[in-house]
N, C-alpha and C positions, 0 to 999 in steps of 0.2 A: 703549801704546795709542792710535788715532788717534781722538779723540772725535767729530770733526767729520767722518770719513767713517762712523763707526758710526751716527750719528745718520741722515746722509743715505740710507744702506742701510735703516734703520728706517721712516722718513717714508716711502719710496719704496713699501714695502709696505703701509701704511697707504693711500697715494694711489690704489692699484690698485683697491681696493674702491669707490672714488668715483665718483660719475657724471661721464662726460668734460666734459659743459657745467660744471659745477661746478668740475671741475679746472682747464678753459681761462680761466673767470672770474677765479677765484683767480690763477693764472699771470701773466695781465695785470696785475692789481693789486700784483703784486710787481715790477713792472719798476723799476729804479733808474736816477734823472735822475744825469746828471755829476757835480755836487756832491756829492751822496752817495756815487757811487761814490769820489771823491778821497780823502773823509774816511774812509772804510773802508779804503781803502788805506794809507793814514795809521798808523789805528789797528790795523790787523794788522800792520804793522810794528814798532810799538812793543812791542806784546803779544806779538810772536815771541820777544822778551828777557825775557819774565816771565810771563804766563800760559797762553801757546799753546807747545807743543812745535816743533821746526822742522817736524817732519812734518806737523802739524796747519796752521801757516801757509804751508806750501807746497801743502797740498789746498786752502785758501782762495785763494791766489794763482793756482791754475791754474784755478778756477772763476769767478774773478774775469777773468782773462786781461787782456787791454792795453785794453779798451774798455768801457764800459758795455753797449753792445751785445752784447759775447760775454757776458757775465753774463745779460742779459736773454733771452739762447737758451737757457738752461741749464734742465732739469728743475724742475718746481714745488718738488720736495722740496729740492732743492739751494737753491732762492732762498729757501725758506722757512727753511732750517737756516741759512744765511749770514745772513739778516737778522736772524734771533735772536741770532747772535755778534755781529753789528754793534750791536744794541740794548744787550748786555751791555756790550761793549767801551765804547759811548758812556755808559753809567750807571758804569763804573769811572772813567771820565775825569772828569765832574761830580763824583763822590765825592771823587775826590784832589785836585780844585781846591777843594773845601769847606772 
């Protein structure tokens, strides 16, 4: 089971019922800068050997694309779920370093 794809599908259903202006504002706030994009790619690669299945890592990779601009054009549900995954991977890294 691909937890990333399932979470995105669920988030899309929830977002469908939100006002468009609210979704647009949220979407813009979830854009990712270059340095954050690079760190996420790095963490995703490491996690693909431990906490993510290969399918989940490939799902993340396809949504991240080759540039932050690619990611920033994704559906707000994709951005929200992937940024949640990024947060969790950062927390794991900090915990492991402590």
